[in-house]
Each structure stands twice: as C-alpha cells, then as structure tokens.
N, C-alpha and C positions, 0 to 999 in steps of 0.2 A: 619506490616505484607505485603508481596510482593505485587503491586500493578501491573497488567497485564493492558496495552494498547490493548481494541478492536479496532482493523483499521476498518471500516467501506468502501466496494468498491460496493456498490449499484446499478451501473445500468452495465446491460449485454449488453457487446458490439454487436452493429450494430441494438441496439432496441430501437423505441421511447423515448423521455425523456419528461415528463409533469413536468416542474418547479415545480406547485404549488402543487401535487401530491409528488413527489420527497421528498419535504420541510417537507411536513406531514409523511411521511415516514423515513426521518431521525430525525425529534422530538422525535418521539416514538422509535428509535433507541439509542437515546442518553438518555431517559429517563430508556430505559431497561438496559445500561450499555455502550453502544460506546462510545469513545471520541474523535475518528479524521474520516474526511470524505473525501474517494479518489473520485477523480471525472477525467474523462479524459476531454480535449477542444471538445464536440460535437456539432452538430446542433441538433436540434429539432426532425430529423427523425433516430438521434443515428449515424449519420455518423462524421467520425474526421474530425476539423476543422483547423484551424490556426487563424481562428479569435474566439476571447475568450469571443464576448459581451453576446452571450447564456450560457456560462461556469458561467458567472461572474452575470448574472440573476440568476441561480439557486443557486449560494451559499449567493446572496444576501434577496433570497427568504427563505434558511437556517438558514441566521444566524438573519434572525430577528424574529427567534421563538428559537435556542436554539447558545451557544457558543464555537460549536465543533470547533474542530483543521481543518484547512484546509488544506487538502493536494491534492495538483495539480498534475495530470500526466504528463510526457515528454514523453512519449511512445505509445506503439502501432503501429501496423502495417498499414503502410502509406507510403506514398511518398514524405512526407513531408520533407523537410531539418530538420537540429538539430536547425536550428535558428527558425526555423516554430515550431518544435516542444516547444520550449523554449517561446514562448508566452504567456501561463500561469502564467510563472514568473512575469508577469509584473502588475498580481492583486495584489495591494496592500496589499490584507488580507492574501496573501496565505504565510503560514508557514511553509508548509515542504512541497517536494516536492520530487518525484521518481527520481533517477540517473542510468542509467539502466550502469550492469558494464561491457558489453562488444557483443559479437554479436553471435547468434547462431541461428540454427533451430527451427522455432516455426511453427508447424502444417506445411503446404506445403510451407510456405515462410522462405525467410531467414529475420533474424532478424538484421539490421546492426547497430552497434554499436561501432566505431570505437576509437581509442584511441583520436583523432582528435576531436569526439563526446564526451566524456567522459569529455576531455580540459575542452571544450568549455560550459559543463554544468555546472561541476563543479566551473567552474568562475563567472557563470550566480548568481547560489543559492548563494554562499558564497558573495558576491558582495553585493547582496539584504538581507544581512543576513538570508535566508531560509534556515532551518533544511534539510541537503539532507538524504530521507532512501535508500541507494542501493540496487537495485534487481539484486539478481544473481542468474544465471539459472544452472551455472555449477562451480562446486571448484574454476578454472582458472580465475574468474571472480572476484574473492576477491583478487589475486594477480594482476590481472590488477587495481583494486582502490588504493591498497596497494602502487603501484609504482607510479601510479600517485601522490598518497599524498607525495613521495617524492621528487617531483618536485613543489608543488603547497602547501600552509598554507591549510592543511585539518583541521580541529575541531574534537579534539577527547572527548568522543568515539563515533566512526564511528557506525551509524548505517546502520546492515546489512537484508534483507528482503531475506530469502531464498525462494526460489520460485519451488514448484514442481508440476507435473502432468501433463505439456504440453508434445504435440508430440514432438518428439526429444530432449526432455530436461530429468532433474532428474525426476524420479517415484517415488509416496508417501510411498518408505516401509522403515518399521524401520532400516534396515541395512543401507538406504540411507541417512535419516536423519542424524543416529549417525555418518557416514561418513562425511557428511557434515558441520556438528555443529563441527566437528574436526578440519577444516579449518579456522576456525574463531578465528580472534587473539584473545586473552586472554584479551584486554583494550578495544573490543568492545562489544556491543550491537546487540542482532539480535533477528527477528521475522519469524513469514515463511507465506505462503500463498498455500494451498492447490486447484488448478485448478481442476476444476471434480470432488470434494469432494463427494464421495457416502457412508461416513461414516464418524464420530466423534474420531476413535481412532486416526487418525494419529495427530492432531492439540492433544490430550491429550498428546501425546508421547511428543511434543514440551514442552508442557506448563513443564510437568514433567523437561525435561530436562534444560530449562532455560528460554526457548522464554520470552521476554520482551512487544512482538509486537505481534498478532493474528489477522489476518486480514479474514474479513468474509462479504457475500453477494453477490448479485445475478452475480457480474462480473466474478464470481468462480464457483458457485454452487446455484441449487436453493434445495437442498437436505436437508432435514427437517427430516425425518424418512425414515425407507425401504420402507414404502407406502402411505407417504406423503411429496409432495413438497409444501414449503412454497409461500404463498400469499403476502406475505410483509416482506422487509429485518429482521424488529423488532423481527419477532419470530425466525430466527435466532440469533441475539442478544440474546436476551431471553434464548437460549438454553444454546448458549455459557458461558454466564453469571452464568446459574446454573452449568454448568461443571467447572470453574475456581472455584467459590467457592465452590465447593466441594470437589475442590483438595487444602482447606483451603488458598486459594488464595483469593483476592478481585481484584474488575476490577477499573482502574482509571477513575477519574472524568475527563473533559476537562482541567480543572485549575490545576490537578495532573499531565495528560499526557505532560502538557507544563512545568514543574518543570521537570520530568525524562527526555524528549526531548530537553532542556534547550534551550525553544523557547524565544527569545528576545521578549522584550514588545512592541508591538505598538502604 
C-alpha cells in the first residue's frame, strides 16, 4: 500500500510562536499521521530572522516529544540574503529543507530567487547531506531546477512541492493541477501545498493523481469545514489522514518518511 507523507507547516506567518505549545501540537499531529514538520526561522513574535536560536529551541522541544522529520525553510518574504536564509541548514538535526525554484510575484511582493540563489542553496543542502524539497510556484521553476541540476550533482529523485493559491502564482484549480503535474519529470516525486485552502477537494485530487507528499497546517490555512476553523493543527492532520485512508492509501510514519525521502542517518 502506498504511504503518503503528511508534511506539517504549523505556524502562520507573522503570528507569535510559543515553543512549548507548538511542541504539544506537533506531538499530537505526529500521533494523528504527520511525519514531517516544516518551520521557518522566526523570533518568538513570529518575525523572520537569520538567528536560528529560537528555531532550534522549538525543534529541540518538539524532538523531545516525537521523532518527526525536521524540515527547515530557506524562504519567506524578507530582506535577508540567501546566505542568511540558509542559516537554518546549520542546525545539525535538519534533515530536509526547502529549495526555492525561482522568482515570482507573491501577493504584493516580489519573491526573489535568482539562479545564483538556487545554486547557493543547492550547494549548501547537498554538502550537509540535507534532502531538498524544491518549492515551485510556476512551471518554469521546474526547468530552472533541471537546468541547475546539469551543472552540479543533484540526487535523484528530486522532490518537487507544487505550490498553489498565492496571489500572483498558480491557482488551485483541477486544470492547473493537471497542467502543472504534466511538467514534473517522470523520475521525480512530487507533492502539493494549497495556500489559502477553503476546501479539501484539491488535496484529494492531488493524492489521486500520485502526490507523495501533502502539506497541511496553519501556515497555509485554518480551514476545517465550511463552518469551522481548526483550533490546533492536529485537527487538520486527523482529517487529512482520514481522507488519505478513505482513498485506500496510508500515511507514512516518520521512519517510513525517511525511507521514502532517503534521508541519511545522522
């Protein structure tokens, strides 16, 4: 039976982060079916920072409760340089990290990821034995990554996360999903993020079309039902796990996720 990785992104951008409460929520999420936790490097007030100390504190409290796969973000709209954005890779327990595939309009901002940035981040993740998850906001970014992969050693399969829903980017329609999926190389694995999600149909379609990773959590949406928002991330994970199992798939444990991603042992 195919195992789907549920990637948890539990913190909404710009909101305060309580490390103790976050650890409790993530532990419940893992028990409910999540196997990876995606965090940006933030201060307690929720603002992005190149100082990794509070991110490390959050992960240490999380890992004291559960063995979730640690995924650090190298993104987010900010004035940080790519060197500063990649500082979370210095955390020795980072197992996976986002690697952005190019520049795009992201709401009212321009999200800059030049080829120089892509090369720098790629070098950093591979030299540290970290598994990159390539974030792509339009189909050209897949070609960007494949081009850079010709210049430097990329491990296969490459994992692409197809991101939908942001203003200025691909929108979460079935037509867009089908088109985007058609550009993913046959030797790659892929997953989806639905930012601003207000239904479960899009995630179900992605799972049916072969997604290996599905992201859920407050970073993207609080939506639980048409009349209810989730209070804790674990509510979203529970519902996604039920959806996956109702489609005759199963959710990966953290150990199984490491096998699927081929995460090197620390």
